[in-house]
N, CA, C and O atoms as a MOPAC input file, in Angstrom:
PM7 MOZYME 1SCF
protein

 N      0.81700 1    -1.18600 1     0.00000 1
 C      0.00000 1     0.00000 1     0.00000 1
 C      0.86800 1     1.25900 1     0.00000 1
 O      0.48300 1     2.27700 1    -0.57600 1
 N      2.01700 1     1.19700 1     0.63300 1
 C      2.89100 1     2.37100 1     0.70100 1
 C      3.39500 1     2.73800 1    -0.68100 1
 O      3.43500 1     3.91800 1    -1.02600 1
 N      3.78200 1     1.74500 1    -1.48400 1
 C      4.27900 1     2.03100 1    -2.83900 1
 C      3.15900 1     2.49000 1    -3.76900 1
 O      3.42900 1     3.10400 1    -4.80200 1
 N      1.92300 1     2.20500 1    -3.42000 1
 C      0.79400 1     2.68400 1    -4.21800 1
 C      0.62300 1     4.18500 1    -4.04100 1
 O      0.42100 1     4.90700 1    -5.01800 1
 N      0.70300 1     4.66300 1    -2.78800 1
 C      0.44700 1     6.07100 1    -2.49400 1
 C      1.71000 1     6.91400 1    -2.49000 1
 O      1.62200 1     8.14100 1    -2.53800 1
 N      2.88300 1     6.29200 1    -2.43300 1
 C      4.15300 1     7.01300 1    -2.53700 1
 C      5.06000 1     6.20300 1    -3.46100 1
 O      5.98800 1     5.54600 1    -2.99100 1
 N      4.79900 1     6.24100 1    -4.78800 1
 C      5.59600 1     5.44600 1    -5.71800 1
 C      7.06100 1     5.88000 1    -5.72400 1
 O      7.41700 1     6.93600 1    -5.20100 1
 N      7.89000 1     5.04700 1    -6.32300 1
 C      9.33500 1     5.27800 1    -6.29700 1
 C      9.73200 1     6.63300 1    -6.87400 1
 O     10.55800 1     7.32600 1    -6.28100 1
 N      9.16400 1     7.03100 1    -8.01800 1
 C      9.55500 1     8.31200 1    -8.61400 1
 C      9.11900 1     9.49200 1    -7.73700 1
 O      9.83600 1    10.48900 1    -7.65200 1
 N      7.97500 1     9.39400 1    -7.09500 1
 C      7.51500 1    10.42200 1    -6.17000 1
 C      8.42600 1    10.46800 1    -4.94300 1
 O      8.79200 1    11.54700 1    -4.47600 1
 N      8.78600 1     9.30400 1    -4.42900 1
 C      9.63800 1     9.22100 1    -3.24700 1
 C     11.03300 1     9.76800 1    -3.53700 1
 O     11.63400 1    10.39700 1    -2.66700 1
 N     11.55600 1     9.54400 1    -4.72900 1
 C     12.88700 1    10.05800 1    -5.07400 1
 C     12.92500 1    11.57900 1    -5.04700 1
 O     13.94800 1    12.16900 1    -4.70000 1
 N     11.81500 1    12.21900 1    -5.41000 1
 C     11.74800 1    13.67600 1    -5.36400 1
 C     11.53700 1    14.14900 1    -3.93000 1
 O     12.13900 1    15.13900 1    -3.51500 1
 N     10.69400 1    13.45900 1    -3.17100 1
 C     10.31600 1    13.90800 1    -1.82900 1
 C     11.37900 1    13.63300 1    -0.77000 1
 O     11.54000 1    14.42800 1     0.15500 1
 N     12.09700 1    12.53800 1    -0.88600 1
 C     13.02000 1    12.12300 1     0.17300 1
 C     14.07100 1    13.18000 1     0.51900 1
 O     14.28400 1    13.43900 1     1.70300 1
 N     14.74000 1    13.80100 1    -0.46000 1
 C     15.74500 1    14.80500 1    -0.07600 1
 C     15.13400 1    16.06300 1     0.55000 1
 O     15.83400 1    16.80700 1     1.23800 1
 N     13.87400 1    16.30500 1     0.32600 1
 C     13.23100 1    17.51700 1     0.84400 1
 C     12.69400 1    17.35800 1     2.25700 1
 O     12.45100 1    18.35200 1     2.94100 1
 N     12.50600 1    16.12000 1     2.70300 1
 C     11.96100 1    15.87300 1     4.03700 1
 C     13.01300 1    16.25000 1     5.07900 1
 O     14.15000 1    15.78200 1     5.01600 1
 N     12.62800 1    17.10200 1     6.04200 1
 C     13.59700 1    17.52100 1     7.05700 1
 C     14.09500 1    16.33900 1     7.88200 1
 O     13.33200 1    15.43500 1     8.22300 1
 N     15.37800 1    16.36300 1     8.19300 1
 C     15.98700 1    15.29400 1     8.98300 1
 C     15.72400 1    15.57900 1    10.45400 1
 O     15.97600 1    16.68100 1    10.94100 1
 N     15.22000 1    14.58400 1    11.14500 1
 C     14.92100 1    14.73200 1    12.56200 1
 C     16.21700 1    14.62800 1    13.35200 1
 O     17.02300 1    13.72400 1    13.12900 1
 N     16.40900 1    15.56200 1    14.27800 1
 C     17.60400 1    15.53100 1    15.12200 1
 C     17.52800 1    14.33500 1    16.07600 1
 O     16.45000 1    13.95800 1    16.53600 1
 N     18.68400 1    13.75500 1    16.36000 1
 C     18.71600 1    12.61900 1    17.28800 1
 C     18.42500 1    13.08600 1    18.70000 1
 O     18.83800 1    14.17200 1    19.10900 1
 N     17.71800 1    12.26300 1    19.42900 1
 C     17.41500 1    12.58800 1    20.82000 1
 C     18.64800 1    12.31900 1    21.66500 1
 O     19.26500 1    11.25900 1    21.55400 1
 N     19.00800 1    13.27600 1    22.50900 1
 C     20.22200 1    13.12700 1    23.31100 1
 C     20.08300 1    12.03500 1    24.36000 1
 O     21.04700 1    11.32900 1    24.65400 1
 N     18.90000 1    11.89200 1    24.91900 1
 C     18.75000 1    10.91200 1    25.98400 1
 C     18.65900 1     9.48700 1    25.45400 1
 O     18.81700 1     8.53600 1    26.22100 1
 N     18.40900 1     9.32100 1    24.16100 1
 C     18.32300 1     7.99000 1    23.57700 1
 C     17.05200 1     7.27800 1    23.99400 1
 O     16.18400 1     7.86300 1    24.64300 1
 N     16.94800 1     6.04300 1    23.62600 1
 C     15.77900 1     5.24800 1    23.99600 1
 C     14.54500 1     5.64600 1    23.21300 1
 O     14.63000 1     6.32400 1    22.18800 1
 N     13.40800 1     5.21800 1    23.70700 1
 C     12.15900 1     5.54800 1    23.05100 1
 C     11.84500 1     4.57900 1    21.93200 1
 O     12.57600 1     3.61900 1    21.68900 1
 N     10.73900 1     4.85200 1    21.25500 1
 C     10.32400 1     3.99000 1    20.14900 1
 C     11.08100 1     4.36300 1    18.88500 1
 O     11.55900 1     5.48600 1    18.72600 1
 N     11.17500 1     3.39300 1    17.99900 1
 C     11.82600 1     3.63500 1    16.72000 1
 C     10.96500 1     4.59600 1    15.89800 1
 O      9.73900 1     4.49400 1    15.89300 1
 N     11.60800 1     5.51000 1    15.22000 1
 C     10.91300 1     6.51000 1    14.41200 1
 C     10.20200 1     5.82200 1    13.24500 1
 O     10.76700 1     4.94800 1    12.58800 1
 N      8.96100 1     6.22800 1    13.00100 1
 C      8.17700 1     5.66400 1    11.89600 1
 C      8.81700 1     6.06800 1    10.56700 1
 O      9.40100 1     7.14400 1    10.44400 1
 N      8.69400 1     5.19700 1     9.59700 1
 C      9.27400 1     5.41400 1     8.27900 1
 C      8.64800 1     6.63300 1     7.60700 1
 O      7.42500 1     6.75400 1     7.54200 1
 N      9.50100 1     7.54100 1     7.10600 1
 C      9.01400 1     8.75600 1     6.46100 1
 C      8.17500 1     8.44600 1     5.22600 1
 O      7.19500 1     9.13700 1     4.94800 1
 N      8.55700 1     7.41300 1     4.48900 1
 C      7.80300 1     7.07000 1     3.28300 1
 C      6.39800 1     6.58500 1     3.62900 1
 O      5.43800 1     6.90100 1     2.92700 1
 N      6.27900 1     5.82100 1     4.70700 1
 C      4.96600 1     5.34600 1     5.13500 1
 C      4.09600 1     6.52100 1     5.59300 1
 O      2.89700 1     6.55600 1     5.31600 1
 N      4.70100 1     7.47200 1     6.28700 1
 C      3.95900 1     8.65200 1     6.73100 1
 C      3.52100 1     9.47600 1     5.52700 1
 O      2.38100 1     9.93800 1     5.47100 1
 N      4.41600 1     9.66100 1     4.57000 1
 C      4.07700 1    10.41300 1     3.36000 1
 C      2.94000 1     9.72700 1     2.60000 1
 O      2.02900 1    10.39500 1     2.11200 1
 N      2.99100 1     8.41900 1     2.50200 1
 C      1.93200 1     7.67300 1     1.82400 1
 C      0.59700 1     7.85000 1     2.54500 1
 O     -0.44000 1     8.00900 1     1.90000 1
 N      0.61800 1     7.82300 1     3.86600 1
 C     -0.61300 1     8.01200 1     4.63700 1
 C     -1.17800 1     9.40900 1     4.42000 1
 O     -2.39200 1     9.56500 1     4.29100 1
 N     -0.32600 1    10.42200 1     4.37700 1
 C     -0.78200 1    11.79400 1     4.15800 1
 C     -1.34200 1    11.95400 1     2.75300 1
 O     -2.37600 1    12.59700 1     2.57100 1
 N     -0.67900 1    11.38300 1     1.76200 1
 C     -1.17300 1    11.46800 1     0.38700 1
 C     -2.51800 1    10.76100 1     0.27900 1
 O     -3.41600 1    11.23600 1    -0.41700 1
 N     -2.66300 1     9.63500 1     0.96200 1
 C     -3.94300 1     8.92700 1     0.97100 1
 C     -5.05000 1     9.81700 1     1.53600 1
 O     -6.13700 1     9.90300 1     0.96500 1
 N     -4.76900 1    10.47600 1     2.65900 1
 C     -5.76700 1    11.35200 1     3.27100 1
 C     -6.17000 1    12.49000 1     2.34400 1
 O     -7.34800 1    12.83600 1     2.25200 1
 N     -5.19800 1    13.06500 1     1.66200 1
 C     -5.49600 1    14.17200 1     0.75000 1
 C     -6.32800 1    13.67700 1    -0.42600 1
 O     -7.30100 1    14.32700 1    -0.80800 1
 N     -5.96600 1    12.55100 1    -0.99900 1
 C     -6.69400 1    12.02200 1    -2.15000 1
 C     -8.08900 1    11.53300 1    -1.77300 1
 O     -9.04600 1    11.74800 1    -2.51700 1
 N     -8.20600 1    10.87600 1    -0.61700 1
 C     -9.50000 1    10.33800 1    -0.20100 1
 C    -10.41300 1    11.43100 1     0.35000 1
 O    -11.63600 1    11.29100 1     0.32700 1
 N     -9.82100 1    12.51400 1     0.84200 1
 C    -10.61600 1    13.59700 1     1.38800 1
 C    -11.25100 1    13.25300 1     2.72400 1
 O    -12.26000 1    13.85000 1     3.10000 1
 N    -10.68000 1    12.30500 1     3.44200 1
 C    -11.26000 1    11.91600 1     4.72100 1
 C    -10.53400 1    12.61600 1     5.87100 1
 O     -9.50600 1    13.26000 1     5.66400 1
 N    -11.07000 1    12.48400 1     7.06400 1
 C    -10.47300 1    13.11800 1     8.23400 1
 C     -9.35100 1    12.23600 1     8.78500 1
 O     -9.17900 1    11.08400 1     8.38600 1
 N     -8.59400 1    12.82400 1     9.72100 1
 C     -7.49900 1    12.07900 1    10.33500 1
 C     -8.01900 1    10.85300 1    11.07800 1
 O     -7.34600 1     9.82400 1    11.13300 1
 N     -9.21400 1    10.96300 1    11.64700 1
 C     -9.76300 1     9.84300 1    12.40600 1
 C    -10.08700 1     8.64700 1    11.53800 1
 O    -10.17700 1     7.52700 1    12.04100 1
 N    -10.26500 1     8.85900 1    10.24800 1
 C    -10.60700 1     7.74800 1     9.36000 1
 C     -9.39300 1     7.17500 1     8.62700 1
 O     -9.54200 1     6.37000 1     7.70700 1
 N     -8.20900 1     7.58600 1     9.03200 1
 C     -6.99200 1     7.04300 1     8.42600 1
 C     -6.86400 1     5.56300 1     8.77400 1
 O     -6.83600 1     5.21300 1     9.95400 1
 N     -6.78600 1     4.69000 1     7.77500 1
 C     -6.60800 1     3.26300 1     8.07700 1
 C     -5.15500 1     2.98200 1     8.47000 1
 O     -4.32200 1     2.65200 1     7.62600 1
 N     -4.87800 1     3.11600 1     9.74200 1
 C     -3.50900 1     3.01400 1    10.24700 1
 C     -2.88000 1     1.65600 1     9.95100 1
 O     -1.66500 1     1.56300 1     9.78000 1
 N     -3.69500 1     0.60200 1     9.89000 1
 C     -3.15400 1    -0.73600 1     9.64500 1
 C     -2.57000 1    -0.85000 1     8.23900 1
 O     -1.63100 1    -1.61500 1     8.02200 1
 N     -3.11500 1    -0.09800 1     7.28600 1
 C     -2.63000 1    -0.19700 1     5.90800 1
 C     -1.23900 1     0.40100 1     5.74000 1
 O     -0.46600 1    -0.04700 1     4.89300 1
 N     -0.91900 1     1.41400 1     6.54900 1
 C      0.35000 1     2.10900 1     6.38700 1
 C      1.34100 1     1.81600 1     7.50000 1
 O      2.52500 1     2.12600 1     7.37000 1
 N      0.87900 1     1.22600 1     8.58600 1
 C      1.77200 1     0.94400 1     9.70700 1
 C      2.16800 1     2.20000 1    10.46000 1
 O      3.20400 1     2.23200 1    11.12300 1
 N      1.34100 1     3.24100 1    10.35800 1
 C      1.61100 1     4.52400 1    10.99900 1
 C      0.37100 1     4.93600 1    11.76500 1
 O     -0.74100 1     4.84900 1    11.24500 1
 N      0.55300 1     5.38400 1    12.99800 1
 C     -0.60300 1     5.81800 1    13.77800 1
 C     -1.10600 1     7.17100 1    13.27800 1
 O     -0.38500 1     7.91700 1    12.61500 1
 N     -2.33700 1     7.45900 1    13.60800 1
 C     -2.93700 1     8.73800 1    13.20100 1
 C     -2.17400 1     9.90700 1    13.79400 1
 O     -1.91800 1    10.90400 1    13.11900 1
 N     -1.81100 1     9.77600 1    15.06300 1
 C     -1.11400 1    10.87500 1    15.72300 1
 C      0.25900 1    11.12200 1    15.10600 1
 O      0.68200 1    12.27100 1    14.98300 1
 N      0.95500 1    10.06400 1    14.72000 1
 C      2.25100 1    10.22500 1    14.07300 1
 C      2.09800 1    10.90600 1    12.72300 1
 O      2.86000 1    11.81500 1    12.39600 1
 N      1.12400 1    10.47700 1    11.94300 1
 C      0.89600 1    11.09300 1    10.63400 1
 C      0.53400 1    12.56600 1    10.78500 1
 O      1.03300 1    13.40700 1    10.03700 1
 N     -0.32600 1    12.88100 1    11.74100 1
 C     -0.72300 1    14.26800 1    11.94500 1
 C      0.45000 1    15.11800 1    12.43800 1
 O      0.63600 1    16.24500 1    11.98000 1
 N      1.23400 1    14.58200 1    13.36100 1
 C      2.39400 1    15.30900 1    13.88600 1
 C      3.41100 1    15.60400 1    12.78200 1
 O      3.91800 1    16.72100 1    12.68300 1
 N      3.70600 1    14.60100 1    11.95400 1
 C      4.66400 1    14.82600 1    10.86000 1
 C      4.10200 1    15.79400 1     9.83000 1
 O      4.82900 1    16.63000 1     9.29400 1
 N      2.79500 1    15.68000 1     9.55200 1
 C      2.17100 1    16.61700 1     8.62200 1
 C      2.36300 1    18.04700 1     9.11200 1
 O      2.69800 1    18.93700 1     8.33100 1
 N      2.15300 1    18.26000 1    10.39300 1
 C      2.32300 1    19.60000 1    10.97100 1
 C      3.78100 1    20.04200 1    10.89200 1
 O      4.05900 1    21.18200 1    10.52000 1
 N      4.71200 1    19.16000 1    11.23600 1
 C      6.13400 1    19.49800 1    11.18100 1
 C      6.55900 1    19.80900 1     9.75300 1
 O      7.27300 1    20.78300 1     9.51500 1
 N      6.13000 1    18.99700 1     8.81400 1
 C      6.51800 1    19.20400 1     7.41700 1
 C      5.87200 1    20.44800 1     6.83300 1
 O      6.45800 1    21.10400 1     5.97200 1
 N      4.66900 1    20.78200 1     7.29100 1
 C      4.02200 1    22.00400 1     6.82900 1
 C      4.79200 1    23.22000 1     7.31200 1
 O      5.02300 1    24.15500 1     6.54500 1
 N      5.19200 1    23.21500 1     8.57600 1
 C      5.97900 1    24.32400 1     9.12600 1
 C      7.31400 1    24.43600 1     8.39400 1
 O      7.79800 1    25.54100 1     8.15100 1
 N      7.90900 1    23.29900 1     8.04200 1
 C      9.19600 1    23.30100 1     7.33900 1
 C      9.07100 1    23.68900 1     5.86200 1
 O     10.08500 1    23.90500 1     5.19800 1
 N      7.84500 1    23.78000 1     5.33800 1
 C      7.64100 1    24.18600 1     3.94700 1
 C      7.80500 1    23.05800 1     2.93800 1
 O      8.09300 1    23.30800 1     1.76700 1
 N      7.62500 1    21.83100 1     3.37900 1
 C      7.82200 1    20.68400 1     2.48700 1
 C      6.87200 1    20.70900 1     1.29500 1
 O      7.28800 1    20.42300 1     0.17200 1
 N      5.61200 1    21.04400 1     1.51900 1
 C      4.62300 1    20.95600 1     0.44700 1
 C      4.89900 1    21.97300 1    -0.65400 1
 O      4.71000 1    21.66700 1    -1.83100 1
 N      5.34200 1    23.17700 1    -0.29300 1
 C      5.70100 1    24.17500 1    -1.31000 1
 C      6.93700 1    23.72600 1    -2.09500 1
 O      7.00600 1    23.89000 1    -3.31300 1
 N      7.90300 1    23.16000 1    -1.37900 1
 C      9.11500 1    22.67300 1    -2.04300 1
 C      8.80000 1    21.53400 1    -3.00400 1
 O      9.32900 1    21.49200 1    -4.11500 1
 N      7.93900 1    20.60900 1    -2.58000 1
 C      7.53400 1    19.51300 1    -3.45900 1
 C      6.84500 1    20.04800 1    -4.70900 1
 O      7.11400 1    19.59700 1    -5.82200 1
 N      5.96000 1    21.01000 1    -4.51200 1
 C      5.24600 1    21.60800 1    -5.64300 1
 C      6.22800 1    22.24300 1    -6.62300 1
 O      6.11100 1    22.05800 1    -7.83500 1
 N      7.19400 1    22.99000 1    -6.09600 1
 C      8.18900 1    23.63800 1    -6.96000 1
 C      9.04600 1    22.60300 1    -7.69600 1
 O      9.36400 1    22.79100 1    -8.87000 1
 N      9.41700 1    21.52700 1    -7.02800 1
 C     10.22200 1    20.48500 1    -7.66900 1
 C      9.46600 1    19.82700 1    -8.81900 1
 O     10.03400 1    19.58700 1    -9.88500 1
 N      8.19600 1    19.53900 1    -8.60200 1
 C      7.41500 1    18.91000 1    -9.66500 1
 C      7.16900 1    19.87700 1   -10.81600 1
 O      7.20000 1    19.47400 1   -11.97800 1
 N      6.92600 1    21.14400 1   -10.50900 1
 C      6.77700 1    22.13300 1   -11.58000 1
 C      8.06800 1    22.27200 1   -12.37000 1
 O      8.04200 1    22.36600 1   -13.59700 1
 N      9.19100 1    22.28400 1   -11.67500 1
 C     10.47800 1    22.37700 1   -12.36700 1
 C     10.70600 1    21.15100 1   -13.25500 1
 O     11.13600 1    21.27600 1   -14.40100 1
 N     10.41400 1    19.97200 1   -12.71400 1
 C     10.57900 1    18.74800 1   -13.49800 1
 C      9.70600 1    18.73400 1   -14.74000 1
 O     10.15200 1    18.31400 1   -15.80700 1
 N      8.46500 1    19.19100 1   -14.61300 1
 C      7.57600 1    19.26000 1   -15.77500 1
 C      8.03600 1    20.32600 1   -16.75600 1
 O      7.88900 1    20.15900 1   -17.96600 1
 N      8.59000 1    21.41600 1   -16.24700 1
 C      9.10300 1    22.45700 1   -17.13000 1
 C     10.31500 1    21.98600 1   -17.92300 1
 O     10.48700 1    22.36300 1   -19.08200 1
 N     11.15100 1    21.16600 1   -17.30500 1
 C     12.34600 1    20.65300 1   -17.98500 1
 C     11.96800 1    19.77300 1   -19.17400 1
 O     12.62000 1    19.81700 1   -20.21700 1
 N     10.92300 1    18.98300 1   -19.01600 1
 C     10.52000 1    18.09500 1   -20.12100 1
 C      9.44300 1    18.73700 1   -20.99300 1
 O      8.80700 1    18.05800 1   -21.80000 1
 N      9.24000 1    20.03900 1   -20.83200 1
 C      8.30000 1    20.83400 1   -21.64600 1
 C      6.87000 1    20.30300 1   -21.58300 1
 O      6.18700 1    20.21400 1   -22.60300 1
 N      6.42600 1    19.95500 1   -20.38800 1
 C      5.05700 1    19.49800 1   -20.20500 1
 C      4.13500 1    20.60500 1   -19.68000 1
 O      2.93400 1    20.39400 1   -19.51100 1
 N      4.71100 1    21.78800 1   -19.42400 1
 C      3.91100 1    22.91400 1   -18.93700 1
 C      4.00500 1    24.05000 1   -19.93600 1
 O      5.09600 1    24.42300 1   -20.36700 1
 N      2.84500 1    24.60200 1   -20.30400 1
 C      2.79600 1    25.76000 1   -21.19000 1
 C      2.60800 1    26.99200 1   -20.31000 1
 O      1.48500 1    27.31900 1   -19.92600 1
 N      3.71900 1    27.68200 1   -19.98800 1
 C      3.67000 1    28.81500 1   -19.07100 1
 C      2.97500 1    30.02700 1   -19.67900 1
 O      2.64800 1    30.96800 1   -18.95500 1
 N      2.74200 1    30.02900 1   -20.98400 1
 C      2.05500 1    31.16600 1   -21.60000 1
 C      0.57400 1    31.18400 1   -21.23100 1
 O     -0.10400 1    32.18500 1   -21.46500 1
 N      0.06100 1    30.09800 1   -20.66000 1
 C     -1.35300 1    30.02600 1   -20.30300 1
 C     -1.54900 1    30.01400 1   -18.78700 1
 O     -2.56800 1    29.51600 1   -18.30700 1
 N     -0.60900 1    30.54300 1   -18.03500 1
 C     -0.71400 1    30.56700 1   -16.57600 1
 C     -1.68100 1    31.65100 1   -16.13000 1
 O     -1.80400 1    32.68800 1   -16.78100 1
 N     -2.36800 1    31.40900 1   -15.01700 1
 C     -3.33600 1    32.35500 1   -14.46600 1
 C     -3.00600 1    32.57000 1   -12.99700 1
 O     -2.71500 1    31.61900 1   -12.27100 1
 N     -3.05200 1    33.82300 1   -12.56400 1
 C     -2.86100 1    34.14700 1   -11.15800 1
 C     -4.17800 1    34.69300 1   -10.64700 1
 O     -4.74200 1    35.61900 1   -11.22800 1
 N     -4.66800 1    34.11700 1    -9.55600 1
 C     -5.91800 1    34.59100 1    -8.98400 1
 C     -5.72700 1    34.90300 1    -7.50700 1
 O     -4.61000 1    34.84500 1    -6.99300 1
 N     -6.80400 1    35.23000 1    -6.83700 1
 C     -6.70000 1    35.64700 1    -5.44000 1
 C     -6.30400 1    34.51000 1    -4.50900 1
 O     -5.91900 1    34.76100 1    -3.36700 1
 N     -6.38800 1    33.28700 1    -4.96200 1
 C     -5.92800 1    32.18500 1    -4.13100 1
 C     -4.40400 1    32.10000 1    -4.19200 1
 O     -3.75800 1    31.74100 1    -3.20800 1
 N     -3.83300 1    32.43000 1    -5.34900 1
 C     -2.38900 1    32.37900 1    -5.50900 1
 C     -1.69700 1    33.60300 1    -4.92800 1
 O     -0.63900 1    33.49000 1    -4.30800 1
 N     -2.29800 1    34.77600 1    -5.12900 1
 C     -1.71200 1    36.02600 1    -4.66800 1
 C     -2.75700 1    36.75500 1    -3.83400 1
 O     -3.88900 1    36.95100 1    -4.27500 1
 N     -2.38000 1    37.14300 1    -2.65700 1
 C     -3.32700 1    37.80700 1    -1.76200 1
 C     -3.72600 1    39.17000 1    -2.31300 1
 O     -2.87800 1    39.94900 1    -2.74900 1
 N     -5.01400 1    39.44500 1    -2.28700 1
 C     -5.53700 1    40.73000 1    -2.74900 1
 C     -5.36100 1    41.77900 1    -1.65200 1
 O     -5.44400 1    41.46600 1    -0.46500 1
 N     -5.12200 1    43.00900 1    -2.05400 1
 C     -4.99900 1    44.11000 1    -1.10900 1
 C     -6.37900 1    44.46900 1    -0.58200 1
 O     -7.33900 1    44.54100 1    -1.34900 1
 N     -6.48400 1    44.69200 1     0.71400 1
 C     -7.76200 1    45.11400 1     1.28400 1
 C     -8.02600 1    46.56000 1     0.88800 1
 O     -7.12200 1    47.39300 1     0.94800 1
 N     -9.24100 1    46.86000 1     0.48900 1
 C     -9.69100 1    48.17900 1     0.07000 1
 C     -8.97700 1    48.67400 1    -1.17600 1
 O     -9.03200 1    49.86600 1    -1.48100 1
 N     -8.31900 1    47.80000 1    -1.89300 1
 C     -7.68800 1    48.20000 1    -3.15400 1
 C     -6.48700 1    49.10000 1    -2.92900 1
 O     -5.91300 1    49.12800 1    -1.84000 1
 N     -6.11400 1    49.82900 1    -3.95800 1
 C     -4.94900 1    50.69500 1    -3.86900 1
 C     -5.32300 1    52.16500 1    -3.87200 1
 O     -4.42800 1    53.01000 1    -3.86900 1
 N     -6.62500 1    52.51600 1    -3.87900 1
 C     -7.03000 1    53.92700 1    -3.91400 1
 C     -6.79000 1    54.57000 1    -2.56000 1
 O     -7.00900 1    53.93400 1    -1.52900 1
 N     -6.33900 1    55.83100 1    -2.54300 1
 C     -6.01700 1    56.47100 1    -1.27900 1
 C     -7.24300 1    56.92200 1    -0.48200 1
 O     -7.15800 1    57.04800 1     0.73900 1
 N     -8.38900 1    57.16900 1    -1.14800 1
 C     -9.56800 1    57.68400 1    -0.46400 1
 C    -10.52500 1    56.58700 1    -0.03600 1
 O    -10.38500 1    55.42800 1    -0.42500 1
 N    -11.50900 1    56.98000 1     0.78200 1
 C    -12.54000 1    56.05000 1     1.20000 1
 C    -13.54700 1    55.85000 1     0.07500 1
 O    -13.81100 1    56.76600 1    -0.70500 1
 N    -14.09700 1    54.66300 1    -0.00100 1
 C    -15.08400 1    54.35300 1    -1.02000 1
 C    -16.46000 1    54.37800 1    -0.36300 1
 O    -16.68600 1    53.69700 1     0.63800 1
 N    -17.37500 1    55.15900 1    -0.92300 1
 C    -18.70600 1    55.28400 1    -0.36900 1
 C    -19.52800 1    54.03900 1    -0.67700 1
 O    -19.44800 1    53.50800 1    -1.78400 1
 N    -20.31100 1    53.57000 1     0.27900 1
 C    -21.17900 1    52.42600 1     0.05000 1
 C    -22.26800 1    52.81600 1    -0.93400 1
 O    -22.82300 1    53.91100 1    -0.84100 1
 N    -22.57700 1    51.94600 1    -1.86300 1
 C    -23.60100 1    52.23600 1    -2.86000 1
 C    -24.97900 1    51.81500 1    -2.40700 1
 O    -25.97900 1    52.32900 1    -2.90800 1
 N    -25.04800 1    50.90000 1    -1.48000 1
 C    -26.34300 1    50.42400 1    -1.00400 1
 C    -26.69800 1    51.14100 1     0.29400 1
 O    -25.82000 1    51.45900 1     1.09500 1
 N    -27.97200 1    51.38900 1     0.49400 1
 C    -28.41900 1    52.05700 1     1.71200 1
 C    -28.24900 1    51.15000 1     2.91800 1
 O    -27.87200 1    51.61700 1     3.99300 1
 N    -28.51900 1    49.87200 1     2.75700 1
 C    -28.41000 1    48.91300 1     3.85700 1
 C    -27.32000 1    47.89700 1     3.54000 1
 O    -27.08900 1    47.52500 1     2.39000 1
 N    -26.67200 1    47.47300 1     4.59400 1
 C    -25.68000 1    46.42400 1     4.38800 1
 C    -26.38500 1    45.11200 1     4.09300 1
 O    -27.53100 1    44.90200 1     4.49200 1
 N    -25.70200 1    44.25200 1     3.40600 1
 C    -26.26600 1    42.93600 1     3.06500 1
 C    -26.44600 1    42.11000 1     4.33200 1
 O    -25.72700 1    42.29000 1     5.31500 1
 N    -27.40100 1    41.21800 1     4.29300 1
 C    -27.63600 1    40.32300 1     5.42400 1
 C    -26.43500 1    39.41700 1     5.61900 1
 O    -25.75600 1    39.04900 1     4.66000 1
 N    -26.18400 1    39.06600 1     6.85500 1
 C    -25.02300 1    38.23400 1     7.13900 1
 C    -25.26000 1    36.76600 1     6.82000 1
 O    -24.30900 1    36.02300 1     6.57500 1
 N    -26.49600 1    36.35000 1     6.82100 1
 C    -26.79700 1    34.94500 1     6.59400 1
 C    -27.82200 1    34.80400 1     5.47900 1
 O    -28.66300 1    35.67900 1     5.27100 1
 N    -27.73500 1    33.71200 1     4.78500 1
 C    -28.71800 1    33.38500 1     3.75300 1
 C    -29.42800 1    32.12100 1     4.19800 1
 O    -28.79900 1    31.11100 1     4.51500 1
 N    -30.74500 1    32.19500 1     4.21600 1
 C    -31.52800 1    31.04200 1     4.63400 1
 C    -32.15300 1    30.39200 1     3.41100 1
 O    -32.55500 1    31.06900 1     2.46500 1
 N    -32.22700 1    29.07200 1     3.44500 1
 C    -32.82400 1    28.34100 1     2.33500 1
 C    -33.80300 1    27.32900 1     2.91800 1
 O    -33.44500 1    26.52100 1     3.77500 1
 N    -35.02600 1    27.38500 1     2.44500 1
 C    -36.04000 1    26.44600 1     2.91200 1
 C    -36.15400 1    25.34000 1     1.88300 1
 O    -36.37700 1    25.59600 1     0.70000 1
 N    -36.00100 1    24.12200 1     2.33900 1
 C    -36.12400 1    22.98100 1     1.43400 1
 C    -37.16900 1    22.02800 1     1.97700 1
 O    -37.40000 1    21.94500 1     3.18300 1
 N    -37.78000 1    21.32800 1     1.07500 1
 C    -38.78700 1    20.34900 1     1.47000 1
 C    -38.08800 1    19.01800 1     1.74600 1
 O    -37.16100 1    18.63000 1     1.03400 1
 N    -38.54200 1    18.33500 1     2.77600 1
 C    -38.00500 1    17.02800 1     3.09900 1
 C    -38.90200 1    15.99000 1     2.47200 1
 O    -40.11200 1    15.98700 1     2.69600 1
 N    -38.31200 1    15.10700 1     1.68600 1
 C    -39.07100 1    14.07300 1     1.00500 1
 C    -38.67600 1    12.73100 1     1.60400 1
 O    -37.50200 1    12.36200 1     1.60900 1
 N    -39.65800 1    12.01500 1     2.10300 1
 C    -39.39800 1    10.68500 1     2.66000 1
 C    -39.85600 1     9.62700 1     1.68000 1
 O    -40.91800 1     9.77000 1     1.07600 1
 N    -39.08500 1     8.57200 1     1.50800 1
 C    -39.48400 1     7.50400 1     0.57000 1
 C    -40.63700 1     6.69100 1     1.07500 1
 O    -41.08100 1     5.76300 1     0.39800 1

């Protein structure tokens, strides 16, 4: 299952980018879970769209808490951005990306609040919009 969710070519790109854990000075403790198994579990969660509680730990040999802890550590270390850049670079090298058709939107680049105009903008509506939208639906029982 690990090679299904973290195949060899994916692992070759990801392995050098994964931060190396410092050795514990006091020694002892449990053996560190395999990084590839943790990566496979995280990729599974992202692809399946399920919560951490529904992670099938038996399939990957990694506990939910370990997967979540490493996900948090790797996110802080910037692993996901680095992986994205590596794959984009690899696709660019083999000319699989047409950069002339790239789009930048507000998800990629943060929009400035209130725009760039120096003055205040007057509200066009007399009343502010409602904060909530209610929808009434009929319940149909079989």
